[in-house]
PyMOL Python script that loads the backbone (N, CA, C, O; Angstrom):
from pymol import cmd

cmd.read_pdbstr("""\
ATOM      1  N   MET A   1     -18.346  22.603 -22.071  1.00  0.00           N
ATOM      2  CA  MET A   1     -18.789  23.330 -21.190  1.00  0.00           C
ATOM      3  C   MET A   1     -17.503  24.367 -21.391  1.00  0.00           C
ATOM      4  O   MET A   1     -16.448  24.321 -22.023  1.00  0.00           O
ATOM      5  N   SER A   2     -18.126  25.287 -20.551  1.00  0.00           N
ATOM      6  CA  SER A   2     -18.055  26.656 -21.480  1.00  0.00           C
ATOM      7  C   SER A   2     -16.708  27.526 -20.746  1.00  0.00           C
ATOM      8  O   SER A   2     -16.734  27.231 -19.551  1.00  0.00           O
ATOM      9  N   LYS A   3     -16.210  27.937 -20.867  1.00  0.00           N
ATOM     10  CA  LYS A   3     -15.013  28.273 -20.170  1.00  0.00           C
ATOM     11  C   LYS A   3     -15.112  29.671 -18.460  1.00  0.00           C
ATOM     12  O   LYS A   3     -15.766  30.693 -18.255  1.00  0.00           O
ATOM     13  N   ILE A   4     -14.023  28.849 -17.614  1.00  0.00           N
ATOM     14  CA  ILE A   4     -14.583  28.834 -16.885  1.00  0.00           C
ATOM     15  C   ILE A   4     -13.441  30.923 -16.763  1.00  0.00           C
ATOM     16  O   ILE A   4     -12.329  31.357 -17.064  1.00  0.00           O
ATOM     17  N   LYS A   5     -14.867  31.498 -16.081  1.00  0.00           N
ATOM     18  CA  LYS A   5     -14.525  32.869 -15.789  1.00  0.00           C
ATOM     19  C   LYS A   5     -14.423  33.408 -14.693  1.00  0.00           C
ATOM     20  O   LYS A   5     -15.292  33.347 -13.823  1.00  0.00           O
ATOM     21  N   ILE A   6     -13.277  34.044 -14.587  1.00  0.00           N
ATOM     22  CA  ILE A   6     -13.564  34.560 -13.268  1.00  0.00           C
ATOM     23  C   ILE A   6     -13.185  36.548 -13.616  1.00  0.00           C
ATOM     24  O   ILE A   6     -12.923  37.125 -14.672  1.00  0.00           O
ATOM     25  N   SER A   7     -13.334  37.095 -12.119  1.00  0.00           N
ATOM     26  CA  SER A   7     -12.732  38.517 -12.116  1.00  0.00           C
ATOM     27  C   SER A   7     -11.193  39.269 -12.157  1.00  0.00           C
ATOM     28  O   SER A   7     -10.109  39.036 -11.622  1.00  0.00           O
ATOM     29  N   LYS A   8     -11.575  40.018 -12.837  1.00  0.00           N
ATOM     30  CA  LYS A   8     -10.158  40.244 -12.849  1.00  0.00           C
ATOM     31  C   LYS A   8      -9.291  40.311 -11.728  1.00  0.00           C
ATOM     32  O   LYS A   8      -8.156  39.835 -11.741  1.00  0.00           O
ATOM     33  N   GLU A   9     -10.101  41.235 -10.185  1.00  0.00           N
ATOM     34  CA  GLU A   9      -9.847  40.822  -8.634  1.00  0.00           C
ATOM     35  C   GLU A   9      -9.653  40.024  -8.222  1.00  0.00           C
ATOM     36  O   GLU A   9      -8.787  40.015  -7.347  1.00  0.00           O
ATOM     37  N   VAL A  10     -10.198  39.072  -8.511  1.00  0.00           N
ATOM     38  CA  VAL A  10      -9.851  36.696  -8.154  1.00  0.00           C
ATOM     39  C   VAL A  10      -8.934  37.023  -8.724  1.00  0.00           C
ATOM     40  O   VAL A  10      -7.884  37.124  -8.091  1.00  0.00           O
ATOM     41  N   LYS A  11      -8.954  37.322 -10.149  1.00  0.00           N
ATOM     42  CA  LYS A  11      -7.464  36.557 -10.996  1.00  0.00           C
ATOM     43  C   LYS A  11      -5.680  37.655 -10.202  1.00  0.00           C
ATOM     44  O   LYS A  11      -4.562  37.402 -10.652  1.00  0.00           O
ATOM     45  N   ALA A  12      -5.838  38.431  -9.392  1.00  0.00           N
ATOM     46  CA  ALA A  12      -4.918  39.352  -9.161  1.00  0.00           C
ATOM     47  C   ALA A  12      -4.566  38.772  -7.853  1.00  0.00           C
ATOM     48  O   ALA A  12      -3.416  38.636  -7.436  1.00  0.00           O
ATOM     49  N   GLU A  13      -6.013  38.332  -7.034  1.00  0.00           N
ATOM     50  CA  GLU A  13      -6.077  37.682  -5.892  1.00  0.00           C
ATOM     51  C   GLU A  13      -4.930  36.003  -5.952  1.00  0.00           C
ATOM     52  O   GLU A  13      -4.308  35.325  -5.135  1.00  0.00           O
ATOM     53  N   PHE A  14      -5.219  35.982  -7.566  1.00  0.00           N
ATOM     54  CA  PHE A  14      -5.093  34.245  -7.275  1.00  0.00           C
ATOM     55  C   PHE A  14      -2.944  34.235  -7.803  1.00  0.00           C
ATOM     56  O   PHE A  14      -2.023  33.471  -7.515  1.00  0.00           O
ATOM     57  N   ILE A  15      -3.044  35.541  -8.664  1.00  0.00           N
ATOM     58  CA  ILE A  15      -1.091  35.888  -8.989  1.00  0.00           C
ATOM     59  C   ILE A  15      -0.531  36.269  -7.507  1.00  0.00           C
ATOM     60  O   ILE A  15       0.469  35.718  -7.047  1.00  0.00           O
ATOM     61  N   LYS A  16      -1.335  37.351  -6.741  1.00  0.00           N
ATOM     62  CA  LYS A  16      -0.337  37.435  -5.786  1.00  0.00           C
ATOM     63  C   LYS A  16       0.257  36.699  -4.609  1.00  0.00           C
ATOM     64  O   LYS A  16       1.196  36.982  -3.865  1.00  0.00           O
ATOM     65  N   GLU A  17      -1.006  35.127  -4.689  1.00  0.00           N
ATOM     66  CA  GLU A  17      -0.695  33.987  -3.818  1.00  0.00           C
ATOM     67  C   GLU A  17       0.157  33.114  -4.294  1.00  0.00           C
ATOM     68  O   GLU A  17       0.989  32.574  -3.565  1.00  0.00           O
ATOM     69  N   ILE A  18       0.024  32.798  -5.945  1.00  0.00           N
ATOM     70  CA  ILE A  18       1.153  32.404  -6.756  1.00  0.00           C
ATOM     71  C   ILE A  18       2.642  32.970  -5.983  1.00  0.00           C
ATOM     72  O   ILE A  18       3.563  32.526  -5.297  1.00  0.00           O
ATOM     73  N   GLN A  19       2.251  34.061  -6.512  1.00  0.00           N
ATOM     74  CA  GLN A  19       4.305  34.638  -5.968  1.00  0.00           C
ATOM     75  C   GLN A  19       4.162  34.227  -4.403  1.00  0.00           C
ATOM     76  O   GLN A  19       5.206  33.668  -4.068  1.00  0.00           O
ATOM     77  N   SER A  20       3.330  34.298  -3.430  1.00  0.00           N
ATOM     78  CA  SER A  20       3.708  34.138  -2.057  1.00  0.00           C
ATOM     79  C   SER A  20       4.271  32.510  -1.879  1.00  0.00           C
ATOM     80  O   SER A  20       5.173  32.088  -1.155  1.00  0.00           O
ATOM     81  N   TYR A  21       3.547  31.919  -2.646  1.00  0.00           N
ATOM     82  CA  TYR A  21       3.341  30.643  -2.543  1.00  0.00           C
ATOM     83  C   TYR A  21       5.821  30.540  -3.356  1.00  0.00           C
ATOM     84  O   TYR A  21       6.660  29.690  -3.058  1.00  0.00           O
ATOM     85  N   PHE A  22       5.921  31.319  -3.939  1.00  0.00           N
ATOM     86  CA  PHE A  22       6.855  30.591  -4.430  1.00  0.00           C
ATOM     87  C   PHE A  22       7.796  31.310  -3.342  1.00  0.00           C
ATOM     88  O   PHE A  22       8.827  30.716  -3.026  1.00  0.00           O
ATOM     89  N   LEU A  23       7.529  32.451  -2.798  1.00  0.00           N
ATOM     90  CA  LEU A  23       8.180  32.236  -2.417  1.00  0.00           C
ATOM     91  C   LEU A  23       8.550  31.549  -0.613  1.00  0.00           C
ATOM     92  O   LEU A  23       9.314  30.977   0.165  1.00  0.00           O
ATOM     93  N   LYS A  24       7.633  32.021  -0.805  1.00  0.00           N
ATOM     94  CA  LYS A  24       7.779  31.135   0.710  1.00  0.00           C
ATOM     95  C   LYS A  24       8.250  29.564   1.018  1.00  0.00           C
ATOM     96  O   LYS A  24       8.712  29.117   2.067  1.00  0.00           O
ATOM     97  N   GLN A  25       7.961  28.814  -0.340  1.00  0.00           N
ATOM     98  CA  GLN A  25       8.115  27.646  -0.508  1.00  0.00           C
ATOM     99  C   GLN A  25       9.210  27.147  -1.195  1.00  0.00           C
ATOM    100  O   GLN A  25       9.711  26.061  -0.901  1.00  0.00           O
ATOM    101  N   GLN A  26       9.925  28.386  -2.756  1.00  0.00           N
ATOM    102  CA  GLN A  26      11.040  27.723  -3.374  1.00  0.00           C
ATOM    103  C   GLN A  26      11.913  29.071  -2.623  1.00  0.00           C
ATOM    104  O   GLN A  26      13.078  29.232  -2.987  1.00  0.00           O
ATOM    105  N   GLY A  27      11.431  29.854  -1.762  1.00  0.00           N
ATOM    106  CA  GLY A  27      12.650  30.952  -1.758  1.00  0.00           C
ATOM    107  C   GLY A  27      12.588  31.180  -2.978  1.00  0.00           C
ATOM    108  O   GLY A  27      13.372  30.330  -3.402  1.00  0.00           O
ATOM    109  N   GLU A  28      12.173  31.783  -3.952  1.00  0.00           N
ATOM    110  CA  GLU A  28      11.961  32.503  -4.919  1.00  0.00           C
ATOM    111  C   GLU A  28      10.884  33.095  -5.495  1.00  0.00           C
ATOM    112  O   GLU A  28       9.703  32.749  -5.510  1.00  0.00           O
ATOM    113  N   GLU A  29      11.828  34.688  -6.297  1.00  0.00           N
ATOM    114  CA  GLU A  29      10.341  35.527  -6.839  1.00  0.00           C
ATOM    115  C   GLU A  29       9.992  35.058  -8.172  1.00  0.00           C
ATOM    116  O   GLU A  29      10.637  34.544  -9.086  1.00  0.00           O
ATOM    117  N   ILE A  30       8.616  35.434  -7.984  1.00  0.00           N
ATOM    118  CA  ILE A  30       8.181  34.988  -9.390  1.00  0.00           C
ATOM    119  C   ILE A  30       7.275  36.427  -9.834  1.00  0.00           C
ATOM    120  O   ILE A  30       6.536  37.094  -9.110  1.00  0.00           O
ATOM    121  N   GLY A  31       7.646  36.647 -11.386  1.00  0.00           N
ATOM    122  CA  GLY A  31       6.847  37.850 -11.400  1.00  0.00           C
ATOM    123  C   GLY A  31       5.120  37.253 -12.228  1.00  0.00           C
ATOM    124  O   GLY A  31       4.512  36.220 -12.509  1.00  0.00           O
ATOM    125  N   THR A  32       4.990  38.824 -12.310  1.00  0.00           N
ATOM    126  CA  THR A  32       3.608  38.604 -12.555  1.00  0.00           C
ATOM    127  C   THR A  32       3.334  37.898 -13.568  1.00  0.00           C
ATOM    128  O   THR A  32       2.739  36.829 -13.429  1.00  0.00           O
ATOM    129  N   LEU A  33       3.739  38.388 -14.846  1.00  0.00           N
ATOM    130  CA  LEU A  33       3.318  38.166 -15.907  1.00  0.00           C
ATOM    131  C   LEU A  33       3.900  36.253 -15.820  1.00  0.00           C
ATOM    132  O   LEU A  33       3.351  35.537 -16.658  1.00  0.00           O
ATOM    133  N   ALA A  34       4.576  35.791 -15.192  1.00  0.00           N
ATOM    134  CA  ALA A  34       4.889  34.109 -14.396  1.00  0.00           C
ATOM    135  C   ALA A  34       3.284  33.612 -13.722  1.00  0.00           C
ATOM    136  O   ALA A  34       2.406  32.751 -13.773  1.00  0.00           O
ATOM    137  N   ALA A  35       3.664  34.764 -13.146  1.00  0.00           N
ATOM    138  CA  ALA A  35       2.115  33.897 -11.978  1.00  0.00           C
ATOM    139  C   ALA A  35       1.435  33.981 -12.526  1.00  0.00           C
ATOM    140  O   ALA A  35       0.856  32.896 -12.460  1.00  0.00           O
ATOM    141  N   GLY A  36       0.394  35.249 -13.891  1.00  0.00           N
ATOM    142  CA  GLY A  36      -0.470  35.137 -14.136  1.00  0.00           C
ATOM    143  C   GLY A  36      -0.380  34.177 -14.962  1.00  0.00           C
ATOM    144  O   GLY A  36      -1.463  33.592 -14.985  1.00  0.00           O
ATOM    145  N   PHE A  37       0.496  33.626 -15.783  1.00  0.00           N
ATOM    146  CA  PHE A  37       0.570  32.668 -16.803  1.00  0.00           C
ATOM    147  C   PHE A  37      -0.052  31.246 -16.100  1.00  0.00           C
ATOM    148  O   PHE A  37      -0.983  30.538 -16.484  1.00  0.00           O
ATOM    149  N   LEU A  38       0.917  31.104 -14.814  1.00  0.00           N
ATOM    150  CA  LEU A  38       0.278  30.193 -14.139  1.00  0.00           C
ATOM    151  C   LEU A  38      -1.324  29.749 -13.352  1.00  0.00           C
ATOM    152  O   LEU A  38      -1.987  28.712 -13.326  1.00  0.00           O
ATOM    153  N   ALA A  39      -1.480  30.998 -12.823  1.00  0.00           N
ATOM    154  CA  ALA A  39      -2.723  31.286 -12.540  1.00  0.00           C
ATOM    155  C   ALA A  39      -4.026  31.150 -13.703  1.00  0.00           C
ATOM    156  O   ALA A  39      -5.201  31.060 -13.345  1.00  0.00           O
ATOM    157  N   ASP A  40      -3.473  31.153 -15.518  1.00  0.00           N
ATOM    158  CA  ASP A  40      -4.238  30.876 -16.671  1.00  0.00           C
ATOM    159  C   ASP A  40      -4.146  28.880 -16.500  1.00  0.00           C
ATOM    160  O   ASP A  40      -5.083  28.088 -16.604  1.00  0.00           O
ATOM    161  N   PHE A  41      -3.037  28.655 -16.287  1.00  0.00           N
ATOM    162  CA  PHE A  41      -3.254  27.472 -16.554  1.00  0.00           C
ATOM    163  C   PHE A  41      -3.444  26.401 -15.764  1.00  0.00           C
ATOM    164  O   PHE A  41      -3.111  25.250 -16.047  1.00  0.00           O
ATOM    165  N   ILE A  42      -4.233  26.939 -14.292  1.00  0.00           N
ATOM    166  CA  ILE A  42      -4.522  26.449 -12.910  1.00  0.00           C
ATOM    167  C   ILE A  42      -5.949  27.311 -13.729  1.00  0.00           C
ATOM    168  O   ILE A  42      -6.432  26.235 -13.378  1.00  0.00           O
ATOM    169  N   ILE A  43      -6.711  27.880 -14.217  1.00  0.00           N
ATOM    170  CA  ILE A  43      -8.116  28.393 -14.251  1.00  0.00           C
ATOM    171  C   ILE A  43      -7.879  27.101 -15.963  1.00  0.00           C
ATOM    172  O   ILE A  43      -8.660  26.150 -15.978  1.00  0.00           O
ATOM    173  N   GLU A  44      -7.219  27.172 -16.747  1.00  0.00           N
ATOM    174  CA  GLU A  44      -8.272  26.845 -17.343  1.00  0.00           C
ATOM    175  C   GLU A  44      -8.039  24.945 -17.813  1.00  0.00           C
ATOM    176  O   GLU A  44      -8.711  24.335 -18.644  1.00  0.00           O
ATOM    177  N   LYS A  45      -6.452  24.177 -16.644  1.00  0.00           N
ATOM    178  CA  LYS A  45      -6.626  23.057 -16.734  1.00  0.00           C
ATOM    179  C   LYS A  45      -7.141  21.840 -15.539  1.00  0.00           C
ATOM    180  O   LYS A  45      -7.602  20.703 -15.646  1.00  0.00           O
ATOM    181  N   LEU A  46      -6.769  22.803 -14.285  1.00  0.00           N
ATOM    182  CA  LEU A  46      -7.177  22.203 -13.478  1.00  0.00           C
ATOM    183  C   LEU A  46      -8.916  22.226 -12.639  1.00  0.00           C
ATOM    184  O   LEU A  46      -9.671  21.440 -12.066  1.00  0.00           O
ATOM    185  N   GLY A  47      -8.858  23.804 -13.082  1.00  0.00           N
ATOM    186  CA  GLY A  47     -10.243  23.955 -13.175  1.00  0.00           C
ATOM    187  C   GLY A  47     -11.873  23.757 -13.729  1.00  0.00           C
ATOM    188  O   GLY A  47     -12.828  24.512 -13.549  1.00  0.00           O
ATOM    189  N   PRO A  48     -11.819  22.602 -14.382  1.00  0.00           N
ATOM    190  CA  PRO A  48     -13.069  21.663 -14.363  1.00  0.00           C
ATOM    191  C   PRO A  48     -13.140  20.607 -13.242  1.00  0.00           C
ATOM    192  O   PRO A  48     -14.023  20.065 -12.578  1.00  0.00           O
ATOM    193  N   PHE A  49     -11.781  20.568 -13.343  1.00  0.00           N
ATOM    194  CA  PHE A  49     -11.342  19.106 -12.045  1.00  0.00           C
ATOM    195  C   PHE A  49     -12.454  19.965 -10.904  1.00  0.00           C
ATOM    196  O   PHE A  49     -13.634  19.643 -11.038  1.00  0.00           O
ATOM    197  N   PHE A  50     -12.187  20.877  -9.958  1.00  0.00           N
ATOM    198  CA  PHE A  50     -12.700  21.716  -9.087  1.00  0.00           C
ATOM    199  C   PHE A  50     -13.516  21.829  -9.211  1.00  0.00           C
ATOM    200  O   PHE A  50     -13.919  21.367  -8.144  1.00  0.00           O
ATOM    201  N   TYR A  51     -14.622  22.206  -9.870  1.00  0.00           N
ATOM    202  CA  TYR A  51     -15.790  22.975 -10.209  1.00  0.00           C
ATOM    203  C   TYR A  51     -16.602  21.580 -10.538  1.00  0.00           C
ATOM    204  O   TYR A  51     -17.712  21.429 -10.026  1.00  0.00           O
ATOM    205  N   ASN A  52     -16.241  20.916 -11.095  1.00  0.00           N
ATOM    206  CA  ASN A  52     -16.724  19.062 -11.470  1.00  0.00           C
ATOM    207  C   ASN A  52     -16.894  18.457  -9.972  1.00  0.00           C
ATOM    208  O   ASN A  52     -18.047  18.146  -9.676  1.00  0.00           O
ATOM    209  N   GLN A  53     -15.945  18.263  -9.045  1.00  0.00           N
ATOM    210  CA  GLN A  53     -16.059  17.616  -8.301  1.00  0.00           C
ATOM    211  C   GLN A  53     -17.215  18.497  -7.190  1.00  0.00           C
ATOM    212  O   GLN A  53     -17.862  17.875  -6.348  1.00  0.00           O
ATOM    213  N   GLY A  54     -17.336  20.153  -7.381  1.00  0.00           N
ATOM    214  CA  GLY A  54     -18.191  21.164  -6.452  1.00  0.00           C
ATOM    215  C   GLY A  54     -19.716  20.035  -6.864  1.00  0.00           C
ATOM    216  O   GLY A  54     -20.120  19.117  -6.150  1.00  0.00           O
ATOM    217  N   ILE A  55     -20.098  20.321  -7.722  1.00  0.00           N
ATOM    218  CA  ILE A  55     -20.692  19.811  -8.557  1.00  0.00           C
ATOM    219  C   ILE A  55     -21.359  18.511  -8.069  1.00  0.00           C
ATOM    220  O   ILE A  55     -21.956  18.394  -6.999  1.00  0.00           O
ATOM    221  N   LYS A  56     -21.252  17.939  -8.620  1.00  0.00           N
ATOM    222  CA  LYS A  56     -20.977  16.032  -7.831  1.00  0.00           C
ATOM    223  C   LYS A  56     -21.279  16.317  -6.005  1.00  0.00           C
ATOM    224  O   LYS A  56     -22.155  15.925  -5.235  1.00  0.00           O
ATOM    225  N   ASP A  57     -20.413  16.938  -5.897  1.00  0.00           N
ATOM    226  CA  ASP A  57     -21.043  17.352  -3.739  1.00  0.00           C
ATOM    227  C   ASP A  57     -22.539  18.429  -3.377  1.00  0.00           C
ATOM    228  O   ASP A  57     -23.429  18.571  -2.538  1.00  0.00           O
ATOM    229  N   ALA A  58     -22.197  18.819  -4.254  1.00  0.00           N
ATOM    230  CA  ALA A  58     -23.748  19.601  -4.325  1.00  0.00           C
ATOM    231  C   ALA A  58     -24.716  18.300  -4.968  1.00  0.00           C
ATOM    232  O   ALA A  58     -25.693  18.069  -4.254  1.00  0.00           O
ATOM    233  N   CYS A  59     -24.656  17.838  -5.611  1.00  0.00           N
ATOM    234  CA  CYS A  59     -25.470  16.925  -5.855  1.00  0.00           C
ATOM    235  C   CYS A  59     -26.052  15.189  -5.282  1.00  0.00           C
ATOM    236  O   CYS A  59     -26.998  14.404  -5.338  1.00  0.00           O
ATOM    237  N   VAL A  60     -24.663  15.382  -4.735  1.00  0.00           N
ATOM    238  CA  VAL A  60     -25.201  14.207  -2.945  1.00  0.00           C
ATOM    239  C   VAL A  60     -25.454  15.106  -2.004  1.00  0.00           C
ATOM    240  O   VAL A  60     -25.886  14.650  -0.945  1.00  0.00           O
ATOM    241  N   PHE A  61     -25.298  16.341  -2.092  1.00  0.00           N
ATOM    242  CA  PHE A  61     -26.243  17.601  -0.890  1.00  0.00           C
ATOM    243  C   PHE A  61     -27.502  17.547  -0.706  1.00  0.00           C
ATOM    244  O   PHE A  61     -28.102  17.249   0.326  1.00  0.00           O
ATOM    245  N   MET A  62     -28.021  17.921  -1.998  1.00  0.00           N
ATOM    246  CA  MET A  62     -28.903  18.003  -3.064  1.00  0.00           C
ATOM    247  C   MET A  62     -30.229  16.521  -2.852  1.00  0.00           C
ATOM    248  O   MET A  62     -31.414  16.775  -2.639  1.00  0.00           O
ATOM    249  N   THR A  63     -29.394  14.259  -3.033  1.00  0.00           N
ATOM    250  CA  THR A  63     -29.960  13.947  -2.603  1.00  0.00           C
ATOM    251  C   THR A  63     -30.325  14.121  -1.379  1.00  0.00           C
ATOM    252  O   THR A  63     -31.474  14.098  -0.937  1.00  0.00           O
ATOM    253  N   GLU A  64     -28.959  14.365  -0.599  1.00  0.00           N
ATOM    254  CA  GLU A  64     -29.530  13.800   0.785  1.00  0.00           C
ATOM    255  C   GLU A  64     -30.612  15.167   1.746  1.00  0.00           C
ATOM    256  O   GLU A  64     -30.994  15.680   2.799  1.00  0.00           O
ATOM    257  N   LYS A  65     -30.609  15.116   0.658  1.00  0.00           N
ATOM    258  CA  LYS A  65     -31.961  16.601   1.701  1.00  0.00           C
ATOM    259  C   LYS A  65     -33.114  16.869   1.226  1.00  0.00           C
ATOM    260  O   LYS A  65     -33.970  17.574   1.759  1.00  0.00           O
ATOM    261  N   VAL A  66     -33.219  15.935  -0.491  1.00  0.00           N
ATOM    262  CA  VAL A  66     -34.583  15.543  -1.147  1.00  0.00           C
ATOM    263  C   VAL A  66     -34.691  14.117  -0.124  1.00  0.00           C
ATOM    264  O   VAL A  66     -35.476  14.142   0.824  1.00  0.00           O
ATOM    265  N   GLU A  67     -33.975  13.075  -0.352  1.00  0.00           N
ATOM    266  CA  GLU A  67     -34.131  11.980   0.890  1.00  0.00           C
ATOM    267  C   GLU A  67     -35.186  11.986   2.344  1.00  0.00           C
ATOM    268  O   GLU A  67     -36.168  11.458   2.866  1.00  0.00           O
ATOM    269  N   ASP A  68     -33.975  13.165   2.525  1.00  0.00           N
ATOM    270  CA  ASP A  68     -34.760  13.873   3.846  1.00  0.00           C
ATOM    271  C   ASP A  68     -36.171  14.104   3.918  1.00  0.00           C
ATOM    272  O   ASP A  68     -36.882  13.716   4.846  1.00  0.00           O
ATOM    273  N   MET A  69     -36.421  14.520   3.268  1.00  0.00           N
ATOM    274  CA  MET A  69     -38.304  15.312   2.443  1.00  0.00           C
ATOM    275  C   MET A  69     -39.109  14.157   2.942  1.00  0.00           C
ATOM    276  O   MET A  69     -40.231  14.216   3.445  1.00  0.00           O
ATOM    277  N   TYR A  70     -38.474  13.241   2.758  1.00  0.00           N
ATOM    278  CA  TYR A  70     -39.410  12.037   2.187  1.00  0.00           C
ATOM    279  C   TYR A  70     -39.767  11.439   3.640  1.00  0.00           C
ATOM    280  O   TYR A  70     -40.615  10.571   3.852  1.00  0.00           O
ATOM    281  N   GLY A  71     -38.949  12.076   4.605  1.00  0.00           N
ATOM    282  CA  GLY A  71     -39.473  11.624   6.369  1.00  0.00           C
ATOM    283  C   GLY A  71     -40.495  12.507   6.776  1.00  0.00           C
ATOM    284  O   GLY A  71     -41.137  12.052   7.722  1.00  0.00           O
ATOM    285  N   LEU A  72     -40.777  13.357   6.474  1.00  0.00           N
ATOM    286  CA  LEU A  72     -41.644  14.629   6.202  1.00  0.00           C
ATOM    287  C   LEU A  72     -43.871  14.138   5.775  1.00  0.00           C
ATOM    288  O   LEU A  72     -44.969  14.541   6.158  1.00  0.00           O
ATOM    289  N   GLU A  73     -43.200  12.873   4.605  1.00  0.00           N
ATOM    290  CA  GLU A  73     -44.732  12.344   4.183  1.00  0.00           C
ATOM    291  C   GLU A  73     -45.383  12.112   5.678  1.00  0.00           C
ATOM    292  O   GLU A  73     -44.895  11.731   6.742  1.00  0.00           O
ATOM    293  N   LYS A  74     -46.493  12.449   5.342  1.00  0.00           N
ATOM    294  CA  LYS A  74     -47.788  12.250   6.298  1.00  0.00           C
ATOM    295  C   LYS A  74     -48.455  11.050   6.193  1.00  0.00           C
ATOM    296  O   LYS A  74     -49.062  10.894   5.133  1.00  0.00           O
ATOM    297  N   LYS A  75     -48.546   9.560   7.545  1.00  0.00           N
ATOM    298  CA  LYS A  75     -49.336   8.749   6.978  1.00  0.00           C
ATOM    299  C   LYS A  75     -50.260   8.427   5.842  1.00  0.00           C
ATOM    300  O   LYS A  75     -51.069   9.331   6.048  1.00  0.00           O
ATOM    301  N   GLU A  76     -50.696   7.841   4.867  1.00  0.00           N
ATOM    302  CA  GLU A  76     -52.697   7.609   4.382  1.00  0.00           C
ATOM    303  C   GLU A  76     -53.020   6.501   5.162  1.00  0.00           C
ATOM    304  O   GLU A  76     -52.620   5.383   5.487  1.00  0.00           O
ATOM    305  N   ARG A  77     -54.078   7.443   5.344  1.00  0.00           N
ATOM    306  CA  ARG A  77     -55.274   5.889   6.340  1.00  0.00           C
ATOM    307  C   ARG A  77     -55.764   4.389   5.727  1.00  0.00           C
ATOM    308  O   ARG A  77     -56.437   3.628   6.421  1.00  0.00           O
TER     309      ARG A  77
END
""", "prot")
cmd.dss("prot")
cmd.show_as("cartoon", "prot")
cmd.util.cbc("prot")
cmd.orient("prot")
């Protein structure tokens, strides 16, 4: 699997969310650099799990839709 890539804007939002989480949950301020390293770790190590789950969910959804299409078949005479 190729590396998960996100835009600079999305990564900046991740960093803000991580900083906000640490402040609210831990009462600690975390710097941009540390939050960036944590974001990189999450993207690299945990991202594939979420990505793969999304693929599995999409396959289940599409399979159900294809099965629904069989219900549209016309009866042959």
